[in-house]
C-alpha positions as CSV (number, residue, x, y, z in Angstrom):
1,M,20.3,-34.4,31.7
2,T,17.6,-31.7,31.3
3,E,18.2,-28.0,31.5
4,I,15.9,-26.4,34.0
5,K,17.1,-22.8,33.9
6,G,14.8,-20.9,31.6
7,A,12.5,-23.9,31.1
8,Q,8.7,-23.9,30.7
9,V,7.3,-26.6,33.0
10,L,3.9,-28.3,33.3
11,V,3.0,-29.8,36.7
12,T,-0.3,-31.6,36.8
13,G,-2.0,-31.4,40.2
14,G,0.4,-28.5,40.9
15,Q,-1.5,-26.3,43.2
16,R,-1.3,-28.4,46.4
17,G,0.8,-31.0,48.2
18,L,3.6,-32.6,46.4
19,G,2.7,-30.8,43.1
20,R,3.2,-27.4,44.8
21,A,6.5,-28.5,46.1
22,F,7.6,-29.6,42.6
23,A,6.6,-26.2,41.2
24,A,8.5,-24.3,43.9
25,A,11.6,-26.4,43.5
26,L,11.6,-26.0,39.7
27,L,11.3,-22.3,40.0
28,E,14.1,-22.2,42.5
29,A,16.2,-24.2,40.0
30,G,15.6,-21.5,37.4
31,A,12.5,-22.5,35.5
32,E,11.0,-19.5,33.8
33,T,7.3,-20.5,34.0
34,V,5.5,-23.4,35.7
35,Y,2.0,-24.2,34.5
36,V,0.2,-25.7,37.5
37,T,-3.1,-27.6,36.8
38,A,-6.1,-28.4,38.9
39,R,-9.7,-29.4,38.1
40,R,-10.7,-26.0,39.6
41,P,-7.6,-23.9,39.5
42,E,-7.2,-21.0,41.9
43,P,-5.3,-17.7,41.3
44,E,-1.6,-17.6,42.1
45,T,0.3,-14.6,43.5
46,D,3.6,-15.5,41.8
47,P,3.4,-14.5,38.1
48,R,5.7,-17.3,37.3
49,L,3.0,-19.8,38.3
50,V,0.3,-20.0,35.7
51,P,-2.8,-21.9,36.9
52,L,-4.7,-23.9,34.3
53,A,-7.7,-26.2,34.3
54,L,-7.2,-29.9,33.6
55,E,-9.1,-33.1,34.0
56,V,-6.5,-35.9,33.2
57,S,-9.3,-38.4,32.6
58,D,-10.9,-36.3,29.8
59,D,-9.3,-36.5,26.4
60,A,-10.7,-33.1,25.3
61,S,-9.4,-31.4,28.5
62,V,-5.9,-32.7,27.8
63,A,-6.1,-31.7,24.2
64,R,-7.1,-28.1,25.1
65,L,-4.2,-27.9,27.5
66,A,-1.7,-28.9,24.9
67,E,-3.1,-26.3,22.5
68,R,-2.9,-23.7,25.3
69,V,0.7,-24.3,26.3
70,P,2.7,-25.3,23.2
71,D,6.1,-24.4,24.7
72,V,6.6,-27.0,27.4
73,D,10.1,-28.4,28.1
74,I,9.3,-30.5,31.2
75,V,6.2,-32.4,32.1
76,V,5.5,-33.6,35.6
77,N,2.7,-36.1,35.8
78,N,1.8,-35.6,39.5
79,A,-2.1,-35.6,39.4
80,G,-3.7,-38.7,40.9
81,A,-6.6,-40.1,42.9
82,T,-7.3,-42.8,45.4
83,I,-10.3,-44.9,46.6
84,P,-10.8,-46.7,49.9
85,N,-11.3,-50.4,50.5
86,G,-9.5,-53.3,48.9
87,L,-9.8,-54.8,45.4
88,L,-12.8,-56.9,46.5
89,G,-14.5,-54.0,48.2
90,N,-14.9,-51.8,45.2
91,D,-17.0,-52.1,42.0
92,V,-14.9,-52.7,38.9
93,A,-16.2,-49.4,37.5
94,E,-14.6,-47.6,40.5
95,V,-11.3,-49.3,40.0
96,A,-11.5,-48.6,36.2
97,H,-12.0,-44.9,36.9
98,L,-9.0,-44.9,39.3
99,F,-6.9,-46.4,36.5
100,D,-8.2,-43.8,34.1
101,V,-6.9,-41.1,36.4
102,N,-3.6,-42.6,37.7
103,V,-2.4,-44.5,34.7
104,L,-4.2,-43.4,31.5
105,G,-4.2,-39.8,32.7
106,A,-0.4,-39.8,32.7
107,L,-0.4,-41.5,29.3
108,R,-2.9,-38.9,27.9
109,V,-0.7,-36.0,29.0
110,T,2.5,-37.6,27.8
111,Q,1.0,-38.5,24.4
112,A,-0.2,-34.9,24.0
113,F,3.1,-33.3,25.0
114,A,5.6,-35.7,23.5
115,P,5.6,-33.9,20.1
116,V,6.0,-30.6,22.0
117,L,9.0,-31.9,23.9
118,A,10.5,-33.3,20.6
119,R,10.2,-29.9,18.9
120,R,12.0,-28.2,21.9
121,G,14.9,-30.6,21.9
122,G,13.6,-33.6,24.0
123,G,13.1,-32.2,27.5
124,A,11.8,-34.5,30.2
125,V,8.8,-36.4,31.6
126,V,8.5,-37.1,35.3
127,N,6.0,-39.6,36.6
128,V,5.1,-39.8,40.3
129,H,4.8,-43.4,41.4
130,S,4.9,-44.8,44.9
131,V,6.6,-47.4,47.0
132,L,3.2,-49.1,46.4
133,S,4.4,-49.8,42.8
134,W,6.1,-52.7,44.5
135,A,4.4,-53.2,47.9
136,S,1.2,-55.2,47.9
137,G,-1.9,-55.1,50.2
138,T,-3.2,-51.6,49.5
139,G,-6.0,-52.3,47.0
140,A,-6.6,-50.6,43.7
141,Y,-4.4,-47.6,44.4
142,G,-1.3,-49.7,44.8
143,V,-2.2,-51.7,41.7
144,S,-2.6,-48.5,39.7
145,K,0.8,-47.3,40.8
146,A,2.4,-50.6,39.7
147,A,0.8,-50.1,36.3
148,L,2.1,-46.6,36.2
149,W,5.6,-47.9,36.9
150,S,5.4,-50.3,34.0
151,L,4.0,-47.5,31.8
152,T,6.9,-45.2,32.7
153,N,9.5,-47.8,31.8
154,S,7.8,-48.4,28.4
155,L,7.6,-44.7,27.8
156,R,11.3,-44.3,28.6
157,H,12.0,-46.8,25.8
158,E,9.7,-45.1,23.3
159,L,10.8,-41.5,24.0
160,A,14.5,-42.3,24.0
161,S,14.7,-41.7,20.2
162,Q,13.6,-38.1,20.6
163,G,16.0,-37.4,23.5
164,T,13.3,-37.2,26.2
165,Q,14.5,-38.0,29.7
166,V,12.0,-40.0,31.6
167,V,12.1,-40.1,35.4
168,G,10.1,-42.3,37.7
169,V,9.6,-41.1,41.3
170,H,9.0,-43.6,44.1
171,L,8.2,-42.5,47.7
172,G,6.6,-43.6,50.9
173,Y,4.5,-41.5,53.3
174,T,4.8,-37.9,52.3
175,D,3.2,-35.0,54.1
176,T,0.3,-34.2,51.8
177,D,-3.5,-34.1,52.2
178,M,-3.8,-37.7,51.3
179,V,-2.1,-39.0,54.4
180,R,-2.4,-36.0,56.7
181,A,-4.7,-37.9,59.1
182,L,-2.2,-40.7,59.7
183,D,0.2,-40.3,62.7
184,V,3.3,-41.7,61.0
185,P,6.7,-40.3,60.0
186,K,6.4,-38.6,56.7
187,N,8.7,-37.2,54.0
188,D,8.9,-33.5,53.5
189,P,7.5,-32.8,50.0
190,R,10.3,-30.2,49.5
191,D,12.9,-32.9,50.0
192,V,11.2,-35.2,47.5
193,A,11.0,-32.3,45.0
194,A,14.7,-31.5,45.5
195,Q,15.7,-35.0,44.7
196,V,13.6,-34.9,41.5
197,V,15.3,-31.6,40.4
198,E,18.7,-33.3,41.1
199,A,17.7,-36.3,38.9
200,L,16.7,-34.0,36.1
201,L,19.9,-32.1,36.2
202,K,22.1,-35.3,36.4
203,G,20.2,-37.3,33.7
204,G,18.7,-39.8,36.2
205,S,16.0,-42.3,35.4
206,E,14.6,-43.1,38.9
207,V,14.2,-41.4,42.3
208,L,14.0,-43.6,45.4
209,A,13.0,-40.8,47.8
210,D,13.4,-42.6,51.2
211,E,14.7,-45.6,53.0
212,V,11.4,-47.6,52.9
213,T,11.3,-47.2,49.1
214,R,14.8,-48.4,48.8
215,H,14.0,-51.4,51.0
216,F,11.0,-52.5,48.9
217,K,12.9,-52.0,45.6
218,A,15.6,-54.3,46.9
219,A,13.0,-56.8,48.1
220,L,11.8,-57.3,44.5
221,S,14.6,-59.9,44.1
222,G,13.3,-61.9,47.1
223,P,10.1,-63.9,47.9
224,V,6.8,-62.2,47.0
225,E,5.8,-62.5,50.6
226,G,8.4,-59.9,51.5
227,L,6.4,-57.3,49.5
228,A,3.3,-57.5,51.6
229,V,2.4,-54.6,53.9
230,A,-0.2,-54.1,56.7
231,R,-2.9,-51.6,56.6
232,P,-2.8,-48.8,59.2
233,V,-5.8,-47.7,61.3
234,S,-7.0,-44.2,60.9
235,P,-7.5,-41.9,63.9
236,A,-11.3,-42.1,63.2
237,G,-11.2,-45.9,63.4
238,G,-11.2,-48.5,60.8
239,H,-8.6,-49.6,58.3
240,R,-7.4,-47.2,55.6
241,T,-6.5,-49.0,52.4
242,T,-5.5,-45.9,50.4
243,V,-2.0,-46.1,51.9
244,S,0.1,-48.9,53.3
245,Q,1.8,-49.0,56.6
246,V,5.0,-47.8,54.9
247,S,3.8,-45.4,52.2
248,T,2.8,-43.3,50.1
249,A,2.4,-40.4,47.7
């Protein structure tokens, strides 16, 4: 388990959507300070929220952040990106950049802060995946989330020796800017954040935030055809491949 009361927390992509919900839930659970990052951070009215600049795909930006905040107890890798169209509809360079943000970005941040966490007793790393870690048919975004899931599982093994709790978070459609245009049922980000706080306090390793996520996790033991999802049609017309019919963060 990870103590949240009095903790110093880093939430990447923490000034909007799910990241903002994480920050609020952690403060409510007793965190002393939450560093919230963005490419172009905006001022915060709550003095417990400290906005900082970060580009997770830039080694130098991550290094500067680690120097700026050497007192972190919990790292939430929430920042991410998406691109439209399927795997065959994007240049390899576009897919590579998406991986640089969604997968290597989390790795960069974790590498930079792992020594900090070790010095402070272990702490925790939270990585935000998606039901698309397991559900196919959503292009490069889903593939990147599958890679992030694997990365998280390997990091859990490597960080165990220093006592760092590693939590992977899987969720379907959640009410954030990424899926706001889709007329589908969505999770409340506050509910997802509350489940993550509970997992931290209880020493959990994985959060399955909703029924559709639990369905697809169970489907991993069945035929691969059971993991395919259809693409929804956006209100503006045309298919959206950034999310599946049942997902996502």
